[in-house]
C-alpha positions as YAML, in Angstrom:
chain: A
units: angstrom
residues:
- id: 1
  name: MET
  ca: [-19.14, -10.54, 11.13]
- id: 2
  name: ASP
  ca: [-16.57, -7.98, 9.21]
- id: 3
  name: LEU
  ca: [-13.52, -7.35, 10.81]
- id: 4
  name: PRO
  ca: [-10.78, -4.97, 9.91]
- id: 5
  name: PRO
  ca: [-7.73, -6.70, 8.46]
- id: 6
  name: GLN
  ca: [-4.73, -7.52, 10.97]
- id: 7
  name: GLN
  ca: [-1.43, -6.21, 10.54]
- id: 8
  name: PRO
  ca: [1.09, -9.00, 9.21]
- id: 9
  name: SER
  ca: [2.64, -9.34, 12.64]
- id: 10
  name: ALA
  ca: [-0.60, -10.02, 14.10]
- id: 11
  name: GLN
  ca: [-0.90, -12.98, 11.48]
- id: 12
  name: PHE
  ca: [2.42, -14.72, 12.30]
- id: 13
  name: LEU
  ca: [5.24, -14.65, 14.64]
- id: 14
  name: SER
  ca: [5.99, -11.78, 16.39]
- id: 15
  name: LEU
  ca: [9.95, -11.01, 16.98]
- id: 16
  name: GLU
  ca: [9.77, -12.22, 20.71]
- id: 17
  name: GLU
  ca: [7.75, -15.38, 19.33]
- id: 18
  name: SER
  ca: [10.31, -16.36, 16.86]
- id: 19
  name: ALA
  ca: [13.31, -15.53, 19.37]
- id: 20
  name: LYS
  ca: [11.63, -18.22, 21.59]
- id: 21
  name: VAL
  ca: [11.38, -20.72, 18.74]
- id: 22
  name: ASP
  ca: [14.94, -20.10, 17.93]
- id: 23
  name: ALA
  ca: [16.33, -20.58, 21.16]
- id: 24
  name: ALA
  ca: [14.25, -24.30, 21.95]
- id: 25
  name: LEU
  ca: [16.12, -27.35, 21.47]
- id: 26
  name: LEU
  ca: [14.65, -28.48, 18.36]
- id: 27
  name: SER
  ca: [15.99, -29.36, 15.12]
- id: 28
  name: SER
  ca: [15.40, -26.83, 12.35]
- id: 29
  name: SER
  ca: [12.53, -28.97, 10.91]
- id: 30
  name: GLU
  ca: [10.99, -29.06, 13.95]
- id: 31
  name: LYS
  ca: [11.26, -25.05, 14.36]
- id: 32
  name: PHE
  ca: [9.60, -24.84, 10.76]
- id: 33
  name: LEU
  ca: [6.73, -26.84, 12.14]
- id: 34
  name: THR
  ca: [6.59, -24.87, 15.43]
- id: 35
  name: ARG
  ca: [6.25, -21.78, 13.56]
- id: 36
  name: LEU
  ca: [4.03, -22.88, 11.38]
- id: 37
  name: THR
  ca: [1.92, -24.52, 14.25]
- id: 38
  name: ILE
  ca: [1.89, -21.05, 15.90]
- id: 39
  name: SER
  ca: [0.82, -19.05, 13.12]
- id: 40
  name: SER
  ca: [-1.78, -21.59, 12.29]
- id: 41
  name: LEU
  ca: [-3.38, -21.39, 15.78]
- id: 42
  name: LYS
  ca: [-3.52, -17.25, 15.23]
- id: 43
  name: LEU
  ca: [-5.32, -17.72, 11.80]
- id: 44
  name: LEU
  ca: [-7.62, -20.15, 13.45]
- id: 45
  name: LYS
  ca: [-8.50, -18.29, 16.33]
- id: 46
  name: HIS
  ca: [-9.26, -15.06, 13.60]
- id: 47
  name: ILE
  ca: [-11.49, -17.27, 11.74]
- id: 48
  name: ALA
  ca: [-13.08, -18.78, 14.68]
- id: 49
  name: GLN
  ca: [-13.65, -15.05, 16.14]
- id: 50
  name: GLU
  ca: [-15.25, -13.87, 12.38]
- id: 51
  name: TYR
  ca: [-17.69, -17.06, 12.52]
- id: 52
  name: ASP
  ca: [-18.29, -16.18, 16.31]
- id: 53
  name: VAL
  ca: [-17.50, -20.02, 17.38]
- id: 54
  name: ALA
  ca: [-15.33, -21.47, 19.64]
- id: 55
  name: ILE
  ca: [-12.00, -22.42, 17.63]
- id: 56
  name: GLU
  ca: [-12.62, -26.25, 18.97]
- id: 57
  name: ASP
  ca: [-16.22, -25.74, 16.75]
- id: 58
  name: LEU
  ca: [-14.80, -24.62, 13.69]
- id: 59
  name: THR
  ca: [-15.53, -26.82, 11.04]
- id: 60
  name: THR
  ca: [-13.38, -27.71, 7.84]
- id: 61
  name: PRO
  ca: [-16.26, -26.29, 5.42]
- id: 62
  name: GLN
  ca: [-15.91, -23.06, 7.55]
- id: 63
  name: VAL
  ca: [-12.34, -22.96, 7.34]
- id: 64
  name: ILE
  ca: [-12.39, -24.01, 3.52]
- id: 65
  name: SER
  ca: [-14.93, -21.15, 3.03]
- id: 66
  name: TRP
  ca: [-13.02, -18.38, 4.94]
- id: 67
  name: PHE
  ca: [-10.10, -19.11, 2.90]
- id: 68
  name: GLU
  ca: [-12.44, -18.72, -0.35]
- id: 69
  name: LYS
  ca: [-13.50, -15.61, 0.93]
- id: 70
  name: ASP
  ca: [-10.28, -13.96, 1.67]
- id: 71
  name: SER
  ca: [-9.08, -15.35, -1.69]
- id: 72
  name: LYS
  ca: [-11.89, -13.18, -3.37]
- id: 73
  name: ILE
  ca: [-11.35, -10.08, -1.83]
- id: 74
  name: ARG
  ca: [-7.85, -10.43, -2.70]
- id: 75
  name: LEU
  ca: [-8.61, -10.65, -6.11]
- id: 76
  name: GLU
  ca: [-11.60, -8.06, -6.11]
- id: 77
  name: GLN
  ca: [-10.27, -5.34, -3.80]
- id: 78
  name: GLY
  ca: [-6.53, -6.26, -3.81]
- id: 79
  name: ILE
  ca: [-4.08, -7.53, -1.07]
- id: 80
  name: GLU
  ca: [-4.75, -4.26, 1.38]
- id: 81
  name: ALA
  ca: [-8.14, -5.44, 1.74]
- id: 82
  name: SER
  ca: [-7.82, -9.33, 2.22]
- id: 83
  name: TYR
  ca: [-6.70, -10.75, 5.92]
- id: 84
  name: LEU
  ca: [-3.72, -12.63, 4.34]
- id: 85
  name: LYS
  ca: [-0.96, -10.78, 2.71]
- id: 86
  name: TRP
  ca: [0.53, -12.99, 0.72]
...
């Protein structure tokens, strides 16, 4: 199932989410891990949607395959065609 690429703000933390993490009573390293975890959850939701499975049913091979596919798209069609914009 091909879905249109998402805006970078949909992939990572919104300004509101980032502000909430900043306001949390956490150390700098805990805030970093929190941001990473929230961003990862968003990405896993997207991958699950592409595979049309529940996030709990994603497998390691599916996640790896998704990253390989997105990387191939970025290499062949450019960064704007890929989901991840890095």
